[in-house]
C-alpha positions as CSV (number, residue, x, y, z in Angstrom):
1,M,-17.9,12.6,30.9
2,K,-19.1,15.7,32.6
3,S,-18.0,19.2,31.7
4,S,-15.1,20.6,33.7
5,S,-16.5,24.1,33.5
6,R,-17.0,25.6,37.0
7,P,-16.4,29.0,38.6
8,Q,-12.9,29.5,40.1
9,L,-13.1,28.5,43.8
10,L,-12.3,29.3,46.7
11,R,-11.6,31.4,49.7
12,V,-8.7,29.9,51.7
13,N,-8.7,30.0,55.4
14,R,-5.0,31.1,55.8
15,R,-4.9,30.5,59.6
16,G,-6.2,27.0,59.2
17,F,-3.8,26.3,56.4
18,L,-0.7,27.4,58.3
19,R,-1.8,25.6,61.4
20,H,-2.2,22.3,59.5
21,V,1.0,22.7,57.6
22,A,2.9,23.3,60.8
23,R,1.6,20.1,62.3
24,G,2.0,18.1,59.1
25,V,-1.7,17.2,59.1
26,G,-4.1,16.2,56.3
27,I,-7.4,14.6,57.3
28,A,-5.5,12.5,59.7
29,G,-2.5,10.2,60.1
30,V,-0.4,8.2,62.4
31,G,3.0,6.7,63.2
32,I,4.4,3.3,62.2
33,L,2.5,0.1,63.1
34,G,4.1,-3.2,63.6
35,G,2.7,-6.8,63.6
36,V,-0.9,-7.5,64.5
37,T,-2.1,-8.8,67.9
38,L,-5.9,-9.0,68.3
39,L,-7.6,-8.1,71.6
40,P,-11.4,-7.9,72.2
41,A,-11.5,-4.4,73.7
42,A,-12.0,-0.9,72.5
43,C,-9.4,1.8,72.4
44,S,-9.2,5.6,72.1
45,G,-7.5,7.8,69.6
46,N,-4.7,8.5,72.1
47,G,-3.6,4.8,72.0
48,R,-5.1,3.9,75.4
49,S,-7.5,1.0,75.8
50,A,-11.0,2.3,76.6
51,G,-12.6,-1.0,77.6
52,P,-14.9,-3.5,76.1
53,L,-18.0,-2.5,74.1
54,L,-21.2,-2.4,76.1
55,P,-24.6,-3.5,74.9
56,G,-26.4,-1.2,72.5
57,D,-27.5,2.2,73.8
58,E,-30.8,4.0,72.9
59,N,-29.4,4.8,69.4
60,G,-28.3,1.2,68.8
61,L,-24.6,1.8,69.3
62,R,-22.3,-0.4,71.3
63,L,-19.7,1.9,72.9
64,P,-17.0,1.6,75.5
65,P,-17.7,2.7,79.1
66,G,-17.8,6.5,79.5
67,F,-18.9,7.2,75.9
68,T,-22.2,8.6,74.8
69,S,-24.0,9.0,71.4
70,R,-26.6,11.2,69.6
71,V,-28.1,11.1,66.2
72,V,-27.4,14.4,64.3
73,A,-29.0,13.7,61.0
74,V,-31.2,11.1,59.2
75,T,-31.7,10.7,55.5
76,G,-34.9,12.4,54.3
77,E,-35.4,14.3,57.5
78,V,-34.7,18.0,58.3
79,V,-31.6,18.5,60.3
80,E,-32.7,19.8,63.7
81,G,-32.9,23.6,64.0
82,T,-32.3,24.1,60.2
83,N,-34.2,23.9,56.9
84,Y,-31.8,21.4,55.3
85,V,-33.0,17.9,54.5
86,W,-30.2,15.4,55.0
87,H,-29.1,13.6,51.9
88,S,-29.3,9.9,51.0
89,A,-26.4,7.4,51.3
90,P,-24.0,9.5,53.5
91,D,-20.4,8.4,52.9
92,G,-17.0,10.0,53.3
93,G,-16.6,12.9,55.7
94,A,-14.3,15.3,57.5
95,T,-14.4,18.1,60.1
96,F,-13.2,21.7,59.8
97,A,-12.6,24.2,62.7
98,T,-14.5,27.5,62.5
99,D,-13.3,30.9,63.7
100,D,-15.9,31.0,66.5
101,G,-14.7,27.9,68.2
102,G,-17.2,25.6,66.5
103,W,-16.7,23.2,63.6
104,I,-18.3,21.8,60.5
105,Y,-18.8,18.2,59.5
106,V,-19.1,17.5,55.8
107,S,-20.6,14.3,54.3
108,N,-20.7,13.0,50.8
109,A,-23.9,11.6,49.1
110,E,-23.2,8.4,47.3
111,V,-26.1,8.7,44.9
112,N,-26.2,7.9,41.2
113,F,-27.4,9.8,38.1
114,G,-26.7,13.4,39.3
115,G,-28.2,12.9,42.7
116,G,-24.8,13.0,44.5
117,G,-23.1,15.9,46.2
118,V,-22.0,17.0,49.7
119,G,-23.9,18.2,52.7
120,A,-22.5,20.1,55.7
121,I,-23.6,20.5,59.4
122,R,-22.2,23.5,61.3
123,F,-21.8,23.1,65.0
124,S,-21.5,25.9,67.6
125,S,-18.7,25.8,70.2
126,D,-21.0,24.1,72.7
127,G,-21.8,21.3,70.2
128,S,-25.3,22.5,69.3
129,I,-26.3,22.5,65.6
130,A,-26.2,26.0,64.1
131,D,-26.8,25.3,60.5
132,A,-26.9,22.7,57.7
133,Y,-26.6,23.2,54.0
134,S,-25.2,21.9,50.6
135,I,-21.8,22.6,49.3
136,L,-22.0,20.5,46.1
137,S,-24.9,19.0,44.1
138,G,-25.6,17.4,40.7
139,T,-22.7,15.0,40.8
140,D,-22.5,11.1,40.8
141,R,-21.8,8.7,43.6
142,N,-19.7,11.0,45.8
143,C,-18.0,8.3,47.8
144,A,-15.0,9.2,49.9
145,G,-12.6,12.1,49.5
146,G,-10.2,14.1,51.7
147,A,-9.7,17.4,53.6
148,T,-7.0,19.7,52.5
149,P,-4.7,21.7,54.9
150,W,-6.1,24.9,53.3
151,N,-9.6,23.9,54.6
152,T,-11.3,22.7,51.5
153,W,-13.0,19.3,51.0
154,L,-12.1,17.1,48.0
155,S,-15.2,15.0,47.1
156,C,-14.5,12.0,44.8
157,E,-16.9,10.4,42.3
158,E,-17.0,6.6,42.3
159,V,-18.0,6.1,38.7
160,R,-16.1,5.1,35.5
161,F,-15.5,8.7,34.4
162,G,-15.4,10.1,38.0
163,E,-13.7,13.3,38.9
164,V,-12.7,15.2,42.0
165,Y,-14.5,18.4,43.2
166,E,-12.9,20.9,45.5
167,C,-15.6,22.3,47.8
168,D,-15.8,25.1,50.3
169,P,-17.3,23.8,53.6
170,F,-17.8,27.3,55.0
171,V,-20.1,28.7,52.3
172,S,-23.7,27.6,52.3
173,G,-25.1,26.7,48.9
174,S,-21.6,26.9,47.2
175,Q,-20.8,24.6,44.3
176,G,-17.5,22.8,44.1
177,V,-14.9,23.3,41.4
178,V,-14.0,20.2,39.4
179,R,-10.3,19.3,39.3
180,P,-9.7,17.2,36.2
181,A,-5.9,17.3,36.6
182,L,-6.4,14.8,39.5
183,G,-7.5,12.2,36.9
184,V,-10.7,10.8,35.5
185,F,-11.4,7.4,36.9
186,N,-13.4,5.4,39.5
187,H,-12.2,7.6,42.4
188,E,-12.5,6.6,46.0
189,A,-10.4,8.8,48.4
190,V,-7.6,11.3,48.5
191,A,-5.0,12.4,51.1
192,V,-2.8,15.5,51.1
193,D,0.8,15.4,52.2
194,P,1.6,19.1,53.2
195,I,5.3,18.4,53.7
196,G,5.9,16.8,50.3
197,K,3.2,19.1,48.7
198,Q,1.6,16.1,47.0
199,L,-1.7,14.3,46.9
200,Y,-2.4,10.5,47.0
201,L,-5.5,9.0,45.5
202,T,-7.1,5.5,45.5
203,E,-9.1,3.8,42.8
204,D,-12.0,1.5,43.4
205,E,-11.3,-1.2,40.8
206,R,-10.1,-4.8,41.2
207,D,-7.1,-3.7,39.2
208,G,-7.1,-0.1,40.4
209,L,-3.9,1.9,41.0
210,L,-2.5,4.1,43.7
211,Y,-1.9,7.6,42.3
212,R,0.2,10.5,43.3
213,F,-0.5,14.1,42.1
214,T,2.1,16.8,42.2
215,P,0.6,20.3,41.7
216,T,2.4,22.7,39.4
217,N,1.8,25.5,41.9
218,Y,0.8,24.0,45.3
219,P,-1.8,24.4,46.8
220,S,-3.6,25.1,43.5
221,L,-5.0,21.9,42.0
222,S,-5.7,23.3,38.6
223,S,-2.7,21.6,37.0
224,G,0.1,19.1,37.8
225,L,1.6,15.7,37.3
226,L,-0.3,12.5,37.8
227,E,1.7,9.3,38.5
228,A,0.9,5.7,39.4
229,A,2.8,3.5,42.0
230,E,4.8,0.4,41.3
231,I,5.7,-1.8,44.3
232,L,9.3,-2.9,43.6
233,D,10.3,-6.5,44.0
234,P,14.0,-7.0,44.2
235,S,13.6,-10.7,44.5
236,A,11.7,-10.8,41.2
237,G,9.1,-13.1,42.6
238,G,6.3,-13.3,45.1
239,E,3.8,-10.9,46.4
240,I,4.5,-8.4,49.2
241,A,3.9,-10.1,52.6
242,P,2.5,-8.5,55.8
243,G,5.2,-6.8,57.7
244,E,7.5,-6.7,54.7
245,S,8.6,-3.3,53.4
246,R,9.1,-2.7,49.7
247,G,10.3,0.3,47.7
248,I,7.9,2.3,45.5
249,A,8.6,3.7,42.0
250,W,6.3,6.2,40.3
251,H,5.3,6.2,36.6
252,V,3.7,9.1,34.7
253,V,0.0,8.8,33.6
254,P,0.3,10.6,30.2
255,D,-3.4,11.4,29.8
256,P,-5.2,12.0,33.2
257,S,-8.4,12.9,31.3
258,A,-8.6,9.3,30.0
259,S,-9.8,10.6,26.7
260,S,-8.6,7.5,24.7
261,Q,-7.5,5.1,27.4
262,G,-8.3,4.5,31.1
263,T,-5.8,6.0,33.5
264,R,-5.0,2.6,35.0
265,F,-4.0,1.2,31.6
266,Q,-1.5,4.0,30.9
267,A,1.2,3.0,33.3
268,P,2.0,-0.7,32.4
269,L,4.5,-1.1,35.2
270,A,2.2,0.1,37.9
271,T,1.0,-2.3,40.6
272,A,-2.7,-3.2,40.9
273,F,-4.3,-2.6,44.3
274,D,-7.4,-4.7,44.8
275,G,-10.3,-2.3,45.3
276,G,-8.8,0.9,46.7
277,E,-10.8,2.4,49.5
278,G,-10.1,5.0,52.2
279,C,-6.9,7.0,52.3
280,S,-5.5,9.2,55.1
281,Y,-2.2,11.1,55.9
282,R,-0.3,12.0,59.0
283,D,3.3,12.5,60.0
284,G,4.9,11.4,56.7
285,S,2.7,8.3,56.2
286,V,-0.2,7.6,53.9
287,Y,-2.6,4.9,55.0
288,L,-4.9,3.2,52.6
289,A,-7.3,0.2,52.5
290,T,-8.0,-2.3,49.8
291,K,-11.3,-4.2,50.1
292,G,-10.6,-7.0,47.7
293,D,-8.0,-8.5,50.0
294,D,-9.0,-6.9,53.3
295,R,-5.7,-5.1,53.8
296,V,-4.6,-1.8,55.3
297,W,-1.3,-0.4,54.0
298,R,1.2,2.3,55.1
299,L,3.3,4.3,52.6
300,D,6.2,6.3,53.9
301,T,6.2,9.3,51.7
302,G,9.8,10.2,52.5
303,S,11.5,6.9,52.0
304,K,9.0,5.8,49.3
305,R,8.5,2.4,50.9
306,I,5.2,0.6,51.5
307,E,4.1,-2.2,53.9
308,I,0.9,-4.0,54.9
309,I,-0.1,-3.2,58.5
310,Y,-3.2,-5.3,58.6
311,D,-4.1,-8.4,56.5
312,R,-7.3,-10.3,57.4
313,A,-6.2,-13.5,55.7
314,S,-3.1,-13.9,57.9
315,S,-4.7,-12.7,61.2
316,S,-5.4,-15.4,63.8
317,T,-8.5,-13.6,65.0
318,P,-9.8,-11.4,62.1
319,I,-11.7,-8.8,64.1
320,L,-11.6,-6.3,61.2
321,S,-13.2,-7.2,57.9
322,G,-14.7,-5.3,55.0
323,V,-12.2,-2.5,55.2
324,D,-13.4,0.9,53.9
325,N,-13.0,4.5,55.0
326,V,-9.8,5.2,56.9
327,L,-9.0,7.9,59.5
328,A,-5.5,8.1,61.1
329,T,-5.8,9.9,64.4
330,P,-3.5,12.5,66.2
331,G,-3.1,10.0,69.0
332,G,-1.6,7.2,66.9
333,D,-4.5,4.9,66.1
334,V,-5.8,4.2,62.6
335,Y,-9.6,4.0,62.5
336,V,-11.0,1.7,59.8
337,A,-14.8,1.6,59.0
338,E,-16.3,-1.7,58.0
339,D,-18.4,-2.5,54.8
340,P,-20.2,-4.7,55.6
341,G,-18.4,-6.7,58.3
342,D,-20.3,-6.5,61.6
343,L,-20.6,-2.7,61.2
344,Q,-17.8,-1.6,63.5
345,I,-15.2,1.1,63.4
346,V,-12.0,-0.7,64.4
347,A,-8.8,0.9,65.6
348,L,-5.3,-0.3,64.5
349,K,-3.1,0.7,67.4
350,P,0.6,1.6,67.2
351,S,1.3,-1.5,69.3
352,G,-0.2,-3.6,66.6
353,E,-3.4,-4.4,68.6
354,V,-6.7,-4.4,66.7
355,E,-9.7,-3.2,68.7
356,P,-13.3,-2.2,68.0
357,I,-14.3,1.3,69.2
358,V,-18.0,1.4,68.2
359,Q,-20.5,-1.0,66.6
360,V,-23.9,-0.2,65.0
361,T,-26.6,-2.8,65.8
362,G,-29.8,-3.7,64.1
363,Q,-28.8,-2.4,60.6
364,M,-27.3,-5.4,58.9
365,G,-27.1,-4.6,55.1
366,S,-25.7,-1.1,55.8
367,E,-22.1,0.0,56.0
368,I,-20.1,2.4,58.2
369,T,-18.8,5.6,56.5
370,G,-17.3,9.0,57.1
371,P,-15.4,8.7,60.4
372,A,-13.9,12.0,61.5
373,L,-12.9,13.5,64.9
374,S,-14.0,17.0,65.9
375,P,-11.0,19.5,65.9
376,D,-10.7,19.1,69.7
377,G,-10.6,15.3,69.4
378,K,-13.6,14.8,71.8
379,R,-16.3,13.8,69.3
380,L,-16.3,11.2,66.6
381,Y,-18.7,11.6,63.6
382,F,-19.7,8.8,61.2
383,S,-22.7,7.4,59.4
384,S,-24.5,4.2,58.8
385,Q,-25.2,4.6,55.1
386,R,-28.6,2.9,54.8
387,L,-31.7,1.7,56.6
388,P,-32.0,4.7,56.7
389,G,-28.9,6.7,56.4
390,T,-28.0,8.0,59.9
391,T,-25.2,10.3,61.0
392,Y,-24.0,9.9,64.5
393,E,-21.9,11.8,67.0
394,V,-20.0,9.8,69.8
395,T,-18.6,11.8,72.7
396,G,-15.9,10.4,75.0
397,P,-12.2,10.3,75.9
398,F,-10.9,9.8,72.4
């Protein structure tokens, strides 16, 4: 287990914090989804259909009509106009507005043996690249994570004794602060509920748990209460079915440091989630994906009820497979990146329709990671993790 000794982070962008709290925004989120109807078209983040995917463009991306792409970074190459060499295995990501009208895209490096960390690309207001730099280094397998309403990035280590690092996207060369109170386990992603002032975390294990963290003094993450979710079964039989809503109970994890017992074994009544993946919040709902059963879930944080909004096994036309990173958009869609599937980002719409919005071609054996919309909602960033790792920007009427 790594030492938890780090300098005390972090400058807080107060204006950004207040703006996000007022809107009830974490990384992203969305309203309630109903049953699943599958259509072979693409859709935008505002819930409108954008049309079928066209043949691959010059960057190998299949996009809807009216959308364009560019490559902004490639593993092992210097980011254009900067001195920063883009990291290997780009994974989870998010964007942050800057005071000059630009924005920053952060990207994890899912690399073992101390080779992990987080890179950042800063964009000017016109979309040109202004800078690129590291905001965390020397960590292990930084997989997904989550943005906070106070403008920091929580980077999660996907290893047995993994921890969460709180990073400052605005400071070149900064080093994140480890937050052991969020638990020591095989972390995947985290989403912040600014209304309930709590965090939700997924665990990438076949018998992993869904965790909730309540800070002692929100938004400080230095201490607090870690709990694990139990899906209640009033009928005392059978698994939760797609479209069915169940209550949630929360059980204390006594030793988040896992000094003598793994966190997932400390709450015997907690429900196992089969391979927890992406996690995203908006408007009172947390969305999460589980790769072992190809499901996407919605947890209502107010009513403490959970439901399955997508289940590949019960879908008549399973367009979405290999669920991974999740991004819930301001317009009402939930974007789900595939690993491996056919390398698409697929939108779950409020109507229940399931539609691809982008597909990477010619890179089978890779996975799609890090979907994030620019603050103005006009650009989508994501990566193909391998062959080589490539980070893209797609511009269009999202």
